C-alpha positions in Angstrom: -1.6 -15.9 5.3 -0.5 -12.4 6.0 -4.1 -11.1 6.1 -4.9 -13.8 8.6 -2.1 -12.7 10.8 -3.1 -9.1 10.5 -6.6 -10.0 11.5 -5.4 -12.0 14.5 -3.2 -9.1 15.6 -6.1 -6.7 15.4 -8.3 -9.0 17.4 -5.6 -9.4 20.0 -5.1 -5.7 20.3 -8.9 -5.2 20.8 -9.8 -8.2 23.0 -6.7 -8.6 25.1 -8.4 -7.2 28.3 -11.1 -9.9 28.1 -8.6 -12.6 27.2 -6.6 -11.8 30.4 -9.5 -11.0 32.8 -11.5 -14.2 32.1 -8.8 -16.7 33.2 -7.9 -14.5 36.1 -11.5 -14.4 37.2 -11.9 -18.1 36.9 -8.7 -18.7 39.0 -10.0 -16.3 41.6 -13.3 -18.1 41.8 -11.5 -21.4 42.2 -9.4 -20.0 45.0 -12.5 -18.7 46.7 -14.0 -22.1 46.6 -10.9 -23.7 48.0 -10.4 -21.2 50.9 -14.1 -20.8 51.9 -15.1 -23.2 54.8 -17.8 -25.7 53.7 -21.4 -25.3 54.9 -23.7 -28.3 55.1 -27.5 -28.3 55.0 -30.0 -30.8 56.4 -33.8 -30.8 56.4 -36.2 -32.1 59.0 -40.0 -32.3 58.2 -43.1 -31.8 60.4 -46.7 -32.2 59.3 -49.8 -30.5 60.6 -52.7 -32.9 61.3 -56.3 -31.7 62.0 -57.9 -33.0 65.1 -61.0 -35.2 64.8 -60.9 -35.2 61.0 -61.0 -31.5 60.6 -60.7 -29.4 57.4 -57.5 -29.9 55.5 -57.4 -26.3 54.5 -57.2 -25.4 58.3 -54.1 -27.6 58.6 -52.5 -25.8 55.6 -53.2 -22.4 57.2 -51.7 -23.5 60.5 -48.7 -24.9 58.7 -48.0 -21.5 57.2 -48.3 -19.9 60.7 -46.1 -22.4 62.5 -43.5 -22.3 59.7 -43.0 -18.7 60.4 -42.6 -19.4 64.1 -39.8 -21.9 63.6 -37.2 -19.2 63.8 -38.7 -17.3 66.7 -37.2 -17.1 70.2 -40.1 -19.1 71.8 -39.2 -22.1 69.7 -35.4 -21.6 69.5 -35.1 -21.4 73.3 -36.5 -24.9 73.7 -34.1 -26.2 71.0 -30.9 -24.5 72.2 -29.9 -27.1 74.7 -30.7 -30.0 72.4 -28.7 -28.5 69.6 -25.8 -27.5 71.8 -26.0 -23.9 70.7 -27.5 -20.6 71.9 -30.9 -19.4 70.6 -29.1 -16.5 68.9 -26.8 -18.9 67.0 -29.8 -21.1 66.0 -31.6 -18.0 64.6 -28.9 -17.7 62.0 -28.6 -21.4 61.3 -32.2 -22.6 61.0 -35.1 -21.5 58.8 -38.6 -22.8 58.3 -40.3 -23.0 54.9 -43.8 -24.2 54.0 -45.8 -25.2 50.9 -48.9 -23.2 49.8 -50.9 -26.4 49.2 -49.6 -29.0 51.8 -49.6 -28.9 55.6 -45.8 -29.7 55.8 -43.2 -27.6 57.4 -39.6 -28.0 56.3 -36.9 -27.1 58.9 -33.6 -26.3 57.2 -30.5 -26.5 59.5 -27.0 -25.5 58.5 -23.6 -26.1 60.0 -19.9 -26.5 59.4 -20.2 -30.3 59.7 -23.0 -32.7 58.5 -23.8 -33.7 62.1 -24.1 -30.1 63.2 -26.7 -29.4 60.4 -28.7 -32.5 61.3 -28.6 -31.8 65.0 -29.9 -28.2 64.6 -32.7 -29.1 62.2 -34.0 -32.0 64.3 -33.8 -29.9 67.6 -35.8 -27.1 66.2 -38.3 -29.5 64.7 -38.9 -31.2 68.0 -39.2 -27.9 69.8 -41.7 -26.6 67.3 -43.8 -29.8 67.7 -43.8 -29.4 71.5 -44.6 -25.7 71.3 -47.5 -26.1 68.9 -49.1 -29.1 70.6 -49.5 -27.2 73.9 -52.3 -25.3 72.1 -53.9 -28.3 70.2 -57.2 -28.0 72.0 -57.5 -24.3 71.0 -56.2 -24.6 67.4 -57.8 -28.0 66.5 -54.5 -29.2 64.9 -51.4 -31.0 66.1 -47.9 -31.3 64.8 -46.4 -34.7 64.1 -42.7 -35.4 63.1 -42.7 -36.6 59.5 -39.1 -37.2 58.6 -35.9 -36.7 60.6 -32.9 -35.0 58.9 -30.4 -37.1 57.0 -26.7 -36.5 56.9 -25.9 -34.4 53.8 -23.5 -36.1 51.4 -21.9 -32.9 50.2 -21.6 -29.3 51.3 -24.1 -26.8 50.0 -21.5 -24.1 49.7 -19.0 -23.5 48.3 -19.8 -24.9 44.8 -16.6 -25.2 42.8 -18.2 -25.1 39.4 -20.5 -22.2 40.3 -17.7 -20.2 41.9 -15.5 -20.7 38.8 -18.3 -19.7 36.5 -19.1 -16.6 38.6 -15.4 -15.6 38.5 -15.2 -16.1 34.8 -18.3 -14.0 34.3 -16.8 -11.2 36.5 -13.7 -11.4 34.3 -15.8 -10.8 31.2 -17.4 -7.8 32.8 -14.1 -6.3 34.0 -12.4 -6.9 30.6 -15.3 -5.3 28.8 -15.1 -2.2 31.0 -11.4 -1.9 30.3 -12.1 -2.2 26.6 -14.7 0.5 26.7 -12.4 2.8 28.7 -9.5 2.3 26.2 -11.8 3.1 23.3 -13.0 6.3 24.9 -9.5 7.5 25.8 -8.0 6.6 22.3 -7.9 9.4 19.6 -10.8 9.2 17.3 -8.7 9.9 14.1 -6.0 12.0 12.5 -6.5 15.7 12.4 -7.9 17.0 9.2 -5.5 18.6 6.7 -6.1 22.3 6.0 -8.1 22.9 2.8 -6.1 23.8 -0.2 -6.4 27.5 -1.3 -7.3 27.9 -4.9 -5.6 31.0 -6.3 -8.1 33.5 -7.8 -7.6 36.6 -10.0 -5.5 39.2 -8.3 -7.4 42.4 -7.4 -6.7 45.5 -9.5 -4.7 48.2 -7.7 -6.8 51.1 -6.4 -5.4 54.4 -7.7 -4.2 56.7 -5.1 -5.8 60.2 -5.3 -3.4 63.0 -5.9 -3.4 65.8 -3.3 -5.2 69.0 -4.3 -3.0 72.2 -4.7 -3.1 74.4 -1.6 -5.1 77.7 -2.3 -3.0 80.8 -3.0 -2.6 83.2 -0.2 -4.4 86.7 -0.3 -2.2 89.8 -0.7 -2.3 92.5 2.0 
């Protein structure tokens, strides 16, 4: 039982930064999800139809081109009054996406309320149809509304589960960094003891040379 307690204490001393950071990160993610205003998304669909039974590949190619024009000023200006926003605001709220093998254009509109997202998506879709069909004789294709946007049932962001998971993952990262910092700053070990000196045989004394007698002085 004592060994189990010792092991638990060692793990607690090592992993306490992660054990504290993960719940704090999850709480922070939940708080972010609560405080962040919701954003709703709605999708309106337009299909490109070839004139006089033209080639289907031609319709797909024009769908790719018109999908990129959905966020351009020449289309947004025509949709601004219908959406109740300026063209600059619509540029940040609406995007157009296409499929590589189908002549369908998806207009994605966002807003703080479900009806705002629907209104923006449908307004840009109608403006894109009107803009493209002015050149139907030259292009050989026309745009037809396929499906109007439906009211979204739930906001796209924030996602409570995703935000909590992201916060917990950030807690794991922060806790791991704290652990690594503590390990680097901690002493690596006790200083080594000085090696014991083994006594050896004492050296023999070196005899001191006797001074030589001074030479006798010469008589005058």
